[in-house]
C-alpha positions as CSV (number, residue, x, y, z in Angstrom):
1,M,-11.0,43.6,-31.3
2,Q,-9.6,42.8,-27.9
3,Q,-13.0,41.9,-26.6
4,A,-13.6,39.2,-29.6
5,V,-10.2,37.4,-28.7
6,L,-11.2,37.4,-25.0
7,E,-14.6,35.9,-25.8
8,K,-12.9,33.2,-28.3
9,R,-10.8,32.6,-25.5
10,P,-11.5,29.3,-23.3
11,L,-12.1,29.6,-19.7
12,L,-10.2,26.2,-18.7
13,P,-7.0,24.8,-20.5
14,R,-7.5,21.9,-22.8
15,L,-7.6,19.2,-20.7
16,P,-6.2,15.7,-21.8
17,L,-8.7,12.6,-22.1
18,I,-7.3,11.2,-19.2
19,I,-8.6,13.8,-17.2
20,P,-12.5,13.6,-17.6
21,L,-11.9,9.6,-17.7
22,M,-10.3,10.1,-14.6
23,V,-12.9,11.9,-12.8
24,I,-15.7,9.6,-14.2
25,W,-13.8,6.6,-12.7
26,H,-13.5,8.5,-9.2
27,L,-17.1,9.5,-9.3
28,V,-17.6,5.4,-9.3
29,V,-15.0,5.3,-6.6
30,I,-16.9,7.8,-4.3
31,G,-20.0,6.0,-4.6
32,A,-19.1,3.0,-4.0
33,S,-17.3,4.2,-1.0
34,V,-20.0,6.1,0.4
35,Y,-22.2,2.9,-0.4
36,V,-20.1,0.8,1.6
37,A,-19.6,3.2,4.2
38,S,-23.3,4.0,4.9
39,W,-23.9,0.3,4.5
40,L,-21.2,-0.4,8.0
41,A,-22.6,2.5,9.6
42,R,-26.6,1.3,9.0
43,M,-25.5,-2.1,10.2
44,S,-26.7,-3.2,13.9
45,I,-24.1,-3.4,16.6
46,T,-25.0,-6.9,17.1
47,E,-24.6,-7.7,13.6
48,F,-21.3,-5.9,13.6
49,N,-20.2,-7.7,16.5
50,E,-21.0,-11.2,15.0
51,R,-19.2,-10.5,11.9
52,Y,-15.9,-9.1,13.5
53,S,-15.4,-10.7,16.7
54,N,-17.2,-8.4,19.3
55,I,-14.5,-5.2,18.8
56,G,-17.2,-2.7,19.7
57,P,-19.3,0.1,18.4
58,A,-16.0,2.6,18.3
59,V,-14.3,0.4,15.9
60,Q,-17.5,0.4,13.9
61,D,-17.3,4.2,13.5
62,F,-13.6,4.4,13.0
63,M,-13.9,1.6,10.0
64,T,-16.8,3.9,8.5
65,L,-14.8,6.9,8.4
66,V,-11.7,4.7,7.0
67,L,-14.3,3.7,4.2
68,L,-14.8,7.4,3.2
69,L,-11.3,8.5,3.0
70,P,-11.3,7.1,-0.8
71,A,-14.6,9.2,-1.4
72,V,-12.8,12.2,0.3
73,L,-9.4,11.6,-1.6
74,G,-11.6,10.9,-4.9
75,A,-13.5,14.4,-4.9
76,F,-10.0,16.4,-3.7
77,S,-8.4,14.6,-6.9
78,S,-11.1,15.3,-9.3
79,V,-11.7,18.8,-8.9
80,Q,-7.6,19.5,-8.4
81,G,-7.2,17.2,-11.6
82,V,-9.4,19.8,-13.6
83,R,-7.7,22.5,-12.7
84,L,-4.3,20.8,-13.6
85,H,-3.0,21.1,-9.9
86,P,-0.2,19.0,-9.2
87,S,-1.7,18.3,-5.7
88,G,-4.5,16.8,-7.7
89,R,-2.3,14.1,-9.8
90,Y,-0.4,13.3,-6.4
91,A,-4.0,12.5,-5.0
92,A,-5.2,10.5,-7.9
93,V,-1.6,8.6,-8.2
94,A,-2.1,7.5,-4.3
95,L,-5.8,6.8,-4.6
96,N,-5.4,4.1,-7.6
97,F,-2.2,2.5,-6.3
98,V,-3.5,1.8,-3.1
99,G,-6.8,0.8,-4.7
100,M,-4.7,-1.5,-7.1
101,V,-2.9,-3.0,-4.4
102,L,-5.9,-3.8,-2.6
103,A,-8.3,-4.9,-5.4
104,A,-5.3,-7.1,-6.2
105,A,-5.2,-8.7,-2.6
106,Y,-8.8,-9.3,-2.4
107,L,-8.5,-10.9,-6.1
108,M,-6.0,-13.5,-4.9
109,H,-8.3,-14.4,-1.8
110,L,-11.2,-14.8,-4.4
111,W,-9.1,-17.1,-6.4
112,G,-8.0,-19.0,-3.4
113,V,-4.5,-18.1,-3.3
114,Y,-4.0,-17.7,0.5
115,T,-5.6,-21.2,1.3
116,G,-4.1,-22.9,-1.9
117,I,-0.4,-21.6,-1.5
118,D,0.2,-24.4,1.4
119,E,-0.9,-27.1,-1.1
120,F,1.4,-25.8,-4.0
121,A,4.4,-25.6,-1.6
122,D,4.0,-28.9,-0.5
123,G,3.6,-29.8,-4.1
124,V,7.1,-28.0,-4.9
125,V,8.8,-29.7,-2.3
126,V,7.7,-33.3,-3.3
127,N,8.9,-32.9,-7.0
128,A,12.0,-30.9,-6.2
129,G,14.1,-32.8,-8.0
130,W,13.2,-31.1,-11.0
131,L,15.4,-28.4,-9.6
132,V,18.4,-30.3,-10.5
133,G,17.8,-29.4,-14.0
134,I,18.0,-25.8,-12.9
135,A,21.2,-26.5,-11.4
136,V,22.6,-28.2,-14.4
137,A,21.7,-25.1,-16.4
138,Y,23.7,-23.1,-14.1
139,A,26.5,-25.2,-14.5
140,L,26.1,-25.0,-18.3
141,F,26.1,-21.1,-18.0
142,W,29.2,-20.8,-15.9
143,L,30.8,-23.3,-18.5
144,A,29.8,-21.0,-21.4
145,G,31.0,-18.0,-19.5
146,R,34.7,-19.4,-19.7
147,L,34.8,-19.7,-23.2
148,D,35.4,-17.0,-25.6
149,S,31.8,-15.5,-26.0
150,E,32.1,-15.4,-30.0
151,S,32.4,-19.0,-30.3
152,A,29.5,-21.4,-31.3
153,A,30.1,-23.3,-28.3
154,A,29.7,-20.8,-25.8
155,L,26.4,-19.9,-27.6
156,W,25.4,-23.7,-27.7
157,L,25.8,-24.1,-24.2
158,E,24.0,-20.9,-23.3
159,R,21.0,-22.1,-25.6
160,L,21.0,-25.3,-24.1
161,G,21.1,-24.0,-20.4
162,L,18.4,-21.7,-21.2
163,G,16.2,-24.2,-22.7
164,L,17.1,-26.9,-19.7
165,A,16.1,-24.3,-17.2
166,M,12.5,-23.5,-18.7
167,L,11.8,-27.2,-19.3
168,A,12.7,-27.9,-15.5
169,L,11.0,-25.1,-14.3
170,M,7.8,-26.0,-16.6
171,G,8.1,-29.3,-14.9
172,L,8.2,-28.1,-11.7
173,L,5.4,-26.2,-11.9
174,W,3.1,-28.8,-13.6
175,F,4.0,-31.9,-11.4
176,A,3.2,-29.4,-8.4
177,G,-0.1,-28.5,-9.2
178,A,0.1,-25.4,-11.4
179,A,-2.5,-26.9,-13.7
180,E,-5.1,-27.5,-11.5
181,A,-4.5,-24.2,-9.7
182,A,-5.0,-22.3,-13.0
183,V,-8.4,-24.2,-13.6
184,S,-9.3,-23.6,-10.1
185,I,-8.9,-19.9,-10.4
186,L,-10.8,-19.6,-13.9
187,E,-13.7,-21.4,-12.2
188,T,-14.1,-18.6,-9.7
189,Y,-15.3,-16.3,-12.7
190,A,-18.5,-17.9,-12.3
191,A,-18.9,-15.5,-9.8
192,L,-20.2,-11.9,-10.7
193,E,-18.0,-10.7,-8.1
194,T,-14.7,-12.0,-9.3
195,W,-15.0,-10.2,-12.6
196,L,-16.2,-7.0,-10.8
197,V,-12.7,-6.9,-8.7
198,T,-10.9,-8.0,-11.7
199,A,-12.1,-5.1,-14.0
200,A,-11.5,-3.0,-11.0
201,L,-8.0,-4.0,-10.6
202,L,-7.4,-3.2,-14.1
203,I,-8.8,0.2,-14.1
204,F,-7.0,1.4,-11.2
205,G,-4.0,0.1,-12.6
206,V,-4.3,1.8,-15.9
207,V,-5.5,5.3,-14.1
208,F,-2.4,5.0,-11.9
209,V,0.0,4.3,-15.1
210,I,-1.4,6.8,-16.9
211,M,-1.4,9.6,-14.0
212,L,1.9,8.9,-13.0
213,Y,3.5,9.8,-16.4
214,H,1.4,12.8,-16.9
215,G,3.9,14.7,-15.1
216,P,4.6,17.6,-18.0
217,T,0.8,18.2,-18.0
218,F,0.8,19.4,-14.3
219,G,3.9,21.0,-14.5
220,E,6.2,18.6,-12.8
221,T,9.8,19.4,-11.9
222,T,12.6,16.9,-11.8
223,Q,12.6,17.5,-7.9
224,Q,9.1,16.6,-7.8
225,K,9.6,13.2,-10.0
226,N,12.3,12.5,-8.1
227,A,10.3,12.7,-5.1
228,W,7.3,10.7,-6.2
229,Q,10.0,8.2,-7.4
230,G,11.3,7.6,-3.7
231,W,7.5,7.5,-2.1
232,L,6.6,4.8,-4.8
233,M,10.1,2.6,-4.1
234,L,8.9,3.2,0.0
235,S,5.1,2.1,-1.0
236,P,5.2,-1.5,0.0
237,N,6.7,-0.6,3.4
238,I,4.2,2.0,4.2
239,I,1.3,0.2,3.1
240,G,2.3,-2.9,5.4
241,F,3.1,-0.5,7.9
242,A,-0.4,0.8,7.7
243,L,-2.0,-2.9,7.6
244,F,0.1,-5.0,9.9
245,F,1.3,-2.2,12.2
246,A,-0.6,1.1,12.3
247,G,-4.0,-0.7,12.6
248,P,-3.5,-3.1,15.2
249,L,-1.4,-0.2,17.1
250,L,-4.8,1.9,17.0
251,L,-6.9,-1.1,18.0
252,S,-4.6,-1.5,20.9
253,F,-4.8,1.9,21.9
254,Y,-8.5,1.9,21.5
255,L,-8.8,-1.4,23.5
256,S,-6.8,0.1,26.4
257,F,-9.7,1.9,27.3
258,T,-12.1,-0.9,27.3
259,N,-12.8,-4.1,29.6
260,A,-12.1,-6.1,25.8
261,S,-12.3,-10.0,26.6
262,V,-13.0,-13.3,24.7
263,G,-16.8,-13.6,24.3
264,Q,-17.8,-10.2,25.0
265,V,-18.5,-6.7,23.5
266,P,-15.7,-4.3,24.9
267,S,-17.2,-1.3,27.0
268,F,-15.6,1.9,27.2
269,T,-14.1,2.3,30.9
270,G,-12.0,5.2,30.4
271,L,-9.1,5.0,32.7
272,E,-10.0,2.3,34.9
273,N,-7.4,-0.2,33.5
274,Y,-4.4,2.6,33.9
275,G,-5.5,3.2,37.4
276,D,-5.8,-0.5,38.1
277,I,-2.2,-1.0,37.1
278,L,-0.8,2.1,38.7
279,G,-2.8,2.2,41.9
280,L,-0.3,2.7,44.8
281,Q,-1.4,3.0,48.6
282,V,1.1,3.8,51.2
283,E,0.0,3.3,55.1
284,V,1.9,3.3,58.4
285,L,1.7,-0.3,59.9
286,A,1.6,-0.7,63.4
287,D,3.5,-3.5,65.5
288,G,1.6,-6.8,65.1
289,Q,-0.9,-5.4,62.9
290,N,-2.3,-7.5,60.0
291,P,-2.1,-5.9,56.4
292,R,-5.1,-6.5,55.6
293,E,-6.7,-4.1,58.0
294,V,-5.0,-1.0,56.4
295,L,-5.0,-1.8,52.6
296,W,-8.0,-0.7,50.6
297,F,-10.2,-3.1,48.9
298,G,-8.5,-5.1,46.1
299,Y,-5.1,-3.8,47.1
300,G,-2.4,-6.3,47.7
301,E,1.2,-5.8,49.4
302,L,3.9,-4.8,47.6
303,T,6.5,-4.2,50.2
304,R,7.5,-2.7,53.2
305,L,9.9,0.3,54.1
306,S,11.2,1.3,57.4
307,I,12.2,4.8,58.1
308,G,13.3,5.7,61.5
309,D,11.1,4.0,64.0
310,R,7.9,3.6,61.8
311,T,7.3,0.8,59.3
312,Y,5.5,2.0,56.0
313,L,3.5,-0.9,54.3
314,V,3.3,-0.3,50.5
315,G,0.0,-1.7,48.8
316,A,-0.7,-1.9,44.9
317,S,-3.8,-2.8,43.2
318,D,-1.4,-5.0,40.7
319,P,1.5,-5.9,43.0
320,L,2.6,-8.4,40.3
321,F,2.9,-5.3,37.7
322,W,5.5,-3.5,39.8
323,I,7.2,-6.7,40.5
324,S,7.5,-7.4,36.9
325,L,8.5,-3.7,36.1
326,R,11.3,-4.1,39.1
327,N,12.4,-7.0,37.5
328,T,12.5,-5.6,34.3
329,L,14.7,-2.3,35.4
330,I,17.2,-4.9,37.3
331,F,17.4,-6.9,34.2
332,C,18.3,-3.6,32.1
333,L,20.7,-2.4,34.7
334,L,22.9,-5.6,34.6
335,L,22.6,-6.1,31.0
336,V,24.6,-2.8,29.8
337,P,27.4,-3.1,31.7
338,I,27.5,-6.9,30.9
339,S,26.9,-6.8,27.0
340,T,28.9,-3.1,26.7
341,I,32.0,-3.2,28.3
342,P,33.1,-6.6,26.8
343,A,31.9,-5.4,23.7
344,L,34.1,-2.8,24.1
345,L,37.2,-4.3,24.8
346,L,36.6,-7.1,22.0
347,A,36.5,-3.8,19.6
348,V,39.3,-2.6,20.9
349,I,41.2,-6.0,20.3
350,L,39.6,-6.6,17.0
351,N,40.8,-3.4,15.6
352,S,44.3,-4.1,16.4
353,K,46.6,-5.6,13.5
354,I,46.5,-9.1,14.5
355,P,46.0,-12.4,12.2
356,G,42.6,-14.0,12.0
357,M,40.7,-10.6,12.6
358,T,37.9,-11.4,10.1
359,F,37.4,-14.8,11.5
360,F,36.9,-13.8,15.1
361,R,34.4,-10.8,13.9
362,A,32.3,-13.3,12.0
363,V,32.6,-15.8,15.3
364,Y,31.6,-13.1,18.0
365,F,28.6,-12.1,15.8
366,L,27.3,-15.7,15.5
367,P,25.3,-15.1,18.6
368,S,23.3,-12.4,17.6
369,V,21.8,-14.1,14.4
370,A,21.8,-17.4,16.0
371,A,17.9,-18.1,16.9
372,V,16.6,-17.6,20.3
373,V,14.8,-20.5,20.8
374,G,17.5,-23.0,19.8
375,T,20.3,-21.0,21.7
376,S,18.1,-21.0,25.0
377,L,17.3,-24.5,24.9
378,I,21.2,-25.2,24.8
379,W,21.9,-22.6,27.5
380,R,18.9,-24.4,29.1
381,W,21.1,-27.6,29.4
382,L,24.4,-25.9,30.2
383,Y,22.6,-24.3,33.3
384,D,21.5,-27.9,34.1
385,P,22.4,-28.7,38.1
386,T,23.3,-32.0,37.7
387,I,24.9,-32.5,33.9
388,G,25.5,-28.7,32.8
389,Y,29.0,-27.8,32.2
390,F,28.6,-24.5,34.2
391,N,28.5,-26.6,37.1
392,Y,31.1,-28.7,36.2
393,F,33.5,-26.4,35.5
394,I,33.0,-25.0,38.8
395,S,33.0,-28.1,40.7
396,G,36.4,-28.9,38.8
397,G,37.7,-24.9,40.1
398,V,36.6,-26.1,43.4
399,D,38.2,-29.7,43.6
400,F,41.6,-27.6,42.1
401,L,41.6,-25.9,45.2
402,N,41.2,-28.1,48.0
403,S,43.7,-30.5,46.2
404,V,46.4,-27.2,46.6
405,G,44.9,-26.7,50.6
406,I,42.4,-24.2,50.1
407,G,39.2,-25.4,51.7
408,A,36.5,-24.4,49.7
409,T,32.8,-25.6,49.2
410,D,31.2,-26.5,45.9
411,P,28.2,-24.4,45.8
412,E,26.6,-26.2,43.4
413,P,24.4,-23.5,42.2
414,A,20.6,-24.1,40.8
415,W,20.9,-21.5,37.7
416,L,17.2,-21.4,37.1
417,T,15.3,-22.1,40.4
418,T,17.0,-20.2,42.9
419,S,15.4,-16.7,42.9
420,G,18.5,-14.7,43.6
421,L,20.5,-16.2,40.9
422,A,17.5,-17.3,37.9
423,L,17.0,-13.8,36.6
424,F,21.0,-13.4,36.2
425,S,21.0,-16.7,34.0
426,V,18.6,-14.6,32.0
427,V,21.1,-11.6,31.8
428,L,24.4,-13.8,30.8
429,L,22.1,-15.3,28.3
430,A,20.9,-12.2,26.6
431,A,24.2,-10.4,27.2
432,W,25.7,-13.5,25.3
433,Q,23.7,-12.6,22.0
434,L,24.3,-8.7,22.5
435,T,27.8,-8.9,23.1
436,G,28.7,-9.5,19.2
437,F,26.3,-6.8,17.8
438,N,27.7,-4.2,20.6
439,T,31.0,-5.3,19.3
440,V,30.5,-4.8,15.5
441,I,29.2,-1.6,16.4
442,F,32.1,-0.3,18.5
443,L,34.4,-1.6,15.3
444,A,33.1,0.4,13.3
445,G,33.3,3.6,15.6
446,L,37.0,2.6,16.4
447,Q,37.4,2.4,12.6
448,G,36.3,5.9,12.1
449,I,38.7,8.0,14.4
450,P,41.3,9.0,12.3
451,R,45.1,7.3,12.8
452,E,46.8,10.5,12.6
453,L,45.1,11.4,15.9
454,Y,46.7,8.1,17.8
455,E,49.7,9.4,16.0
456,A,50.1,12.5,17.4
457,A,49.3,11.5,21.1
458,Y,52.1,9.2,20.7
459,V,54.5,11.6,19.4
460,D,53.5,13.8,22.3
461,G,54.4,10.9,24.7
462,A,50.9,9.4,25.4
463,G,50.8,5.4,26.3
464,R,48.1,3.2,25.1
465,V,46.2,3.6,28.4
466,R,46.3,7.6,28.5
467,Q,45.2,7.2,24.5
468,F,42.2,4.8,25.4
469,F,40.7,7.2,28.0
470,S,41.8,10.4,26.8
471,M,41.2,9.8,23.1
472,T,39.3,6.8,22.3
473,L,36.2,6.9,25.1
474,P,35.8,10.7,24.1
475,L,35.4,10.1,20.6
476,L,33.5,7.1,21.0
477,A,30.5,8.9,22.7
478,P,28.1,9.1,19.8
479,T,28.5,5.2,19.2
480,A,28.6,4.2,23.1
481,F,25.1,6.4,23.4
482,F,23.8,4.3,20.5
483,V,24.6,0.8,22.0
484,I,23.4,2.1,25.1
485,I,20.1,3.2,24.0
486,T,19.5,0.2,21.9
487,T,20.9,-2.5,25.0
488,I,18.2,-0.8,27.1
489,I,15.6,-1.0,24.5
490,T,16.1,-4.3,24.4
491,G,16.2,-5.2,28.1
492,L,13.0,-3.6,28.4
493,Q,11.3,-5.6,25.8
494,V,12.6,-8.8,26.8
495,F,10.4,-11.7,26.5
496,N,12.0,-14.4,23.9
497,E,14.7,-15.4,26.4
498,I,12.3,-15.6,29.4
499,Y,9.8,-17.5,27.9
500,T,12.0,-20.2,26.0
501,L,14.6,-20.6,29.0
502,F,11.6,-21.8,31.8
503,F,9.2,-23.9,30.6
504,V,7.1,-23.7,34.2
505,R,3.8,-21.8,33.6
506,P,3.1,-19.3,34.8
507,L,6.4,-18.2,35.6
508,P,7.5,-17.5,39.2
509,E,7.4,-13.7,40.2
510,H,11.0,-13.5,40.6
511,V,11.5,-13.7,36.7
512,T,8.2,-12.3,35.3
513,T,9.3,-9.1,33.2
514,S,6.7,-6.5,32.0
515,V,6.5,-8.2,28.5
516,Y,6.1,-11.4,30.0
517,Y,3.3,-10.4,32.2
518,L,1.5,-8.3,29.4
519,Y,1.7,-11.8,27.4
520,N,0.3,-13.5,30.7
521,R,-2.4,-11.4,31.0
522,G,-3.6,-11.1,27.4
523,F,-3.2,-14.5,26.2
524,F,-3.6,-16.8,29.3
525,R,-6.4,-14.6,30.8
526,F,-7.8,-13.0,28.2
527,E,-8.0,-9.8,29.3
528,F,-7.0,-7.8,26.4
529,G,-8.1,-4.6,27.1
530,Y,-5.8,-4.7,30.5
531,A,-2.8,-6.1,28.6
532,S,-3.2,-3.4,26.3
533,S,-3.3,-0.8,29.0
534,I,0.2,-2.5,30.1
535,A,1.6,-2.2,26.2
536,W,1.3,1.5,26.4
537,L,2.4,2.3,29.9
538,L,5.5,0.1,28.6
539,F,5.6,2.2,25.6
540,A,5.6,5.3,27.7
541,L,8.3,4.0,29.8
542,I,10.9,3.5,26.7
543,F,10.0,6.5,25.4
544,T,10.6,8.5,28.4
545,V,13.9,6.1,29.2
546,T,15.0,7.4,25.3
547,L,14.1,10.8,25.9
548,V,16.4,11.5,29.0
549,Q,19.1,9.8,27.5
550,F,18.9,12.0,24.3
551,R,18.8,14.9,26.5
552,L,21.2,14.1,28.9
553,S,23.6,13.0,26.2
554,R,23.3,16.1,23.9
555,S,25.7,18.1,25.9
556,S,28.6,15.4,26.6
557,A,28.6,13.7,23.0
558,Y,31.2,14.3,20.7
559,E,30.3,15.5,17.0
560,D,32.4,15.9,14.2
């Protein structure tokens, strides 16, 4: 009897219809993935470079592997889906969601959306008068909200406002060219490719939605449901990160080991770029000896050091890199105190109970949100040695000192041309922009300190100065650490201020920073491989500085 029952029991649980349909669809995806990957792998390197802008065989191999990922994910989700394992459902959801997004993006390309969006936007701007109808409709809704919601007048005003808004929107779209755009989209369906991509989009979307709501079939718990809903909300950022950040990041890492340039196929050179960037040579220089006699071929003089009675010559294969790195470090050393100490003092003032604090907080924060290009142009005018306000006030102060009998000479500083002053001028601009942001962060930290501690300190006889140094500063240690970290990272990445403040190209050596030097090698000399190596060295420097600061502050930072 027991043997008969066992013979009638199914070997596999009863599967919902979506599971075999999903498996069939994934077999199609696997076949398409393998076909496209094999087509790319069989393509000659010459044809590949002609199609994809000479990026080399390594990228061809990488793209082949990427194109095989849907096949791997499809096979895994099919096997695990038949077993009703939760991992199979998650893999199917991920595969079909990404496929749906990519199919939608490619379909918009076939429709001509990316090339026609500018023309449509121009049509909207030309016919922007129709937006007045939407404003009037909003006014009607506002007026209806002020009346009794049960009255007939409020109901008719809402209907009139809704109808007017729809009419204005339809008129705007019509005159902006929406009808012509729709006809153009329909004409793309004369090609079979458009039908295939549209069908793929629909199938990807249907499978994704159905699998998304089949959690109970796979024994999904409430915690797991909350998890995939969270990942789904994050998916636009994740896909955007993968396509527009992680992809270029990996490409730049690959290019850093090649001699990539315009018009040539990158050749793998190993660590040659890094060696050329970091190459240093130290030699003893005799009196009157020509540096070229002791330096290796291709090396230039970087600096000289006198120790005792000996003069040491330091040479570098790329002296300008080390000069730009020195300028960047000096920039950071000046930027941190100039943008941090005033921000702390301003935060302490703003934390007090005096009138107009909300206004002053907004005013101090404005430089942080102002456009860098516009503010740099204004500061360039302020720095002008002839008509700039900085020199005007300096001259006025000198004249005042001379009027009271103090003999003073007007320095008439050339802010942007003097080698010792130009970099400091950029620091002042950057500090002016950062101080407001740092002030807001410090203010948030100050408001997090309990007032009871100050009251207890006052009862014990501690004055304001003692409270500041013995209580406020220690309790602000985590906030100060964050401010210093972000300021240093900002300083190591300085580019916009340098680029917009100085019009001469290329920049003089005394104001060339590391990021600008990277930009110059990559986009003026078109040495993409060399510039990528500089970028990764800067990343290593920023990461190391941040890690060291974390280590040093871990033992001293205050924690709740």
